[in-house]
N, C-alpha and C positions, 0 to 999 in steps of 0.2 A: 927624239934624242935619248939615248942612253949614257950616263957618266958611268963607264966600266969600273973606274978606280973603286967605286963604292962596292962592287961585286967581286973584286979581287980576293981569291982564296975561299971564296963562299961555295957551298954545296947545295944541289938542288935535291931535297930527299922527300919523298911522299910516304905517309904513314896511312894505315887503315885501322881504325878502332874496331876491335873484336867485340865490344859491348854495344856500340851503337850504328856501326857502319859508316861513320864519318871517315872520308878520305881528306887529309890535310897536309899542308906543307910543313915540315919540321922547323925550318928555319924561315923566318918571315921578317920583313922590314920593320925597324922600330919606328916611333913617331917621326923622327927626322927624316928617314928615307921615304916613309909614307908620303910625307909633305913634298919632297923632291919629286917622287913619282907622279903625283896626281896634279901637281901644280906646275911642274917644270918639264918633266920628261914627256908627260901628257899634257901639252900647252893647252890651257883653257881658251885663250885667244884664237888659235888656229882651230880648234873644234867648233867654235862659235861662227868662224868665218864660213864654215860648211854650209851654215844655215842662211847665208847671205847671197844675193844675187849680184850680177856684175855691176849693179848701180849702188850697191851697199844696203839694199833693203831686205828686211828679215823675211825669209821664205821658209816656213815650217814644213814639216813633213806631210804627206798627203792625206787625203780624206780617209783612207782605209786605216791608216796609222791611229788617227784621232777618233775614228768611230769605235775603236776597241775601247779606248778610255772613257768614252761617252757611256757605251752599254754597260761597262763595268760600274761606273759611278752611279748611273740609274738603278742598277741592281742593289747597291748597297744602301741608296737612300730608301728604297721601297722596303727592304729587308729590316732597316731600322724603324720604319713607320713614322717618321717625323717630318715636320716641315723643314726643308733644305735650310731656311734661314736660321734655325735654331741648331744646326749641326756644326760641329767643330771637326774639321778633317786636317790630317797632318801627313805630309809626305816626307818620309825619312830618306836621306839621300836622294834628294828631289833633281838633282842635275840642272837643266835650264828651265825646270818648273812647268813642263807640259801637263803632267797629270794634276798639279795643283792648280793650274789656270783652268782646267776643265772643270774641277770641283767648284772653283769660284763662279765659273759661267753658269752653273746649275743652281747658285744662290747659296752655296755653303760658305762658312767662315774657314778659309783656307791658310794653312801654316805650312811652313817647310822647314827641314833641317839640312844642311849641306856645308861642306867643308871649304869649297872654293869661293874666295871673296868675289870673283867676277860673276858667278852664277848666282850668289846671294844678292847682290846689287841689282842684277837683271830682273830676278824675282820680285824684288821690293818694288822696282819702277813699274811692274805690272800688277802691283796690288796684292802680291802674296806675303803674308805676315810671317815673321821669324819666330819660332816657337819659344815661349818663356814658361818657367816652372810653374806658375800659377794656374796654367790652362790645363783642362782635361779634355779628352778627345773621345768623340763618338766613333772615329776611325782613324787608324794609323796605317798607312800604306807603306809597305817596304818592297819595293821592285828592283830585282837584281842588286842587292846590297849586302846580304849576309855572307855571301861568297867572299867578300872582300874584307870582312870584320875579324880582327884578331881575337876578340873575346865575344863570341856570339851569346853565350849564356848571360854574361854580365850586361851585354848590350838589350837582349830581350827582356831581362828584369827590369832595367831602367824604362825601356818603352812601355812595358805593362804597366808600370806605376802611373804613367800618364794617361791611362784609360780610364773613361767613366765605369761605373759598374756594369753597365750593359754594353760597353764598347767593345769594338771588334778591331783585331790586329791581322793583317795580311801579311804573309810571307810568300814571295815568289822568287825562285833561284833556279839556275840551270838545272835541267833534268835529262838523265840518260838511262837506259835500262842497264841492269847489272851486267847482262851479257856484251853490250856494247862497251861498258867501261872496262871490263876484263879484256876484252879483244884490243881496245886502243892502247891500254897499257902495256899490253904484252908486245905490241908492234912498235910503240913508241916513235911514231914517224911525225916529227914536228914540222915537216913540210906539207902535212895533210891540209887542205882547205878547211876554214872554219866550220861550215856546215856539212862536211862529209862525214861518212860513217866511222873513219878513223880519227877525226878531229880530237885534239887534246886542249881545245877552247877551255874546257870545265876544270883543268888543273893548270891554266896559264900561270907561268912563274910570277911571283912578285903580286899579282893582282888576284887571281882566284885561288886564294890561300885555303879555301874550304869547298868540298864538294859533298853536298848532303843528298843521302838517300831520303826517301820519304819518312821511313822509320825513324831515321836521325832526327828530322824535324819534330816528330811528335814526342820523341824523348826528350829533346830540347825544350819543348813547350811544357811537358809535364814537370820537369825541374824547375821551370820558372813560374809554376802555379797556374798554367793555362791548360785549356783543352779545346779540342778541335770542333768547330761548328760548320755545319754546312748550310750554304745558301740553297733554299729549294729550288728543285728543278723547274717548277712553275714559273719562279721570278726569273730564273736565267733565260729561259725560252722567251718570256714575255717582253724582255729587253734586249733580245738579240736582233741587231739592226741590218746586217750585211749579208744578203743573200745572192750575191752576184756570182752566178755561175754553179754549176754541179758540185765542183770541189768544196766551195764554201758552204753550200746547202748541207752537204753531207757532215762537213766539220761542226757546223752549228747544230745539227741533230745529235751528234754522238758526244759533243765536248761535256754537256752536263752528265750524261750517263757515265762517261769516263771518269768525271771527278767525284760524282755523288754515289754511283753504284759500284764501279770497279775500284774506286779511291786510288787512282794513278796520278802520277805527275807531281812535281814541287810547287804546288799553288794551293796553299792552305789558309784557312781562316781560323783565328783563336780568339777566345774570350777568357775571363778569369773563372777558374774551375770553382 
């Protein structure tokens, strides 16, 4: 559902920052329109129904989907080198809480931050705690969140203040090679499918208000007093779980090298500098 009266007379303008490479929408929703967008235009109840079977029972995503969360969380716990029961993990923009629930399943103290009341109540019912300012975290997860945030630097500074001295913060946002971005923006085909080479998903109006290049994220981190940290390739290989087929085997072998050696992609870990 879209209430077009809110958009009457508005312009869609993309800007490209010469200093850091951020592509961002010049005109973005204010707090009121953000609330309409994420709690009404995108109806939480309707999206939740996609997780239900014909009898109304909760049907989560498949094993492959959750295995990614499992191996990721095992890597973080191993890197931090502490007993899971002593670790505080927080999922910023947790959605329906799948990542937070996986962290809880491994024995971590699991917290979440979310705007949607329906999602907050669902997470609470499943044992995920809501974050309170007195807590400090060993790990803060931000998965596909920063592309939606009006003030990313202010948000990152706020989140980093919640880290323990040796805590880690993860940022994962949509990624595309510069050549792909330039081509897509030149063609500007809004009918191009989501995962096609000409997709404009990464600058989706109103929702994806920021598109980060990797250097943009590192500059953002530096201004927030954070620096990049790499999860050792040994730990990444140790807790890679899904080797079903040649394509997955190749991906599992190459992914740690892609991240640690080539330093590609918008999937980074940060700690206080």
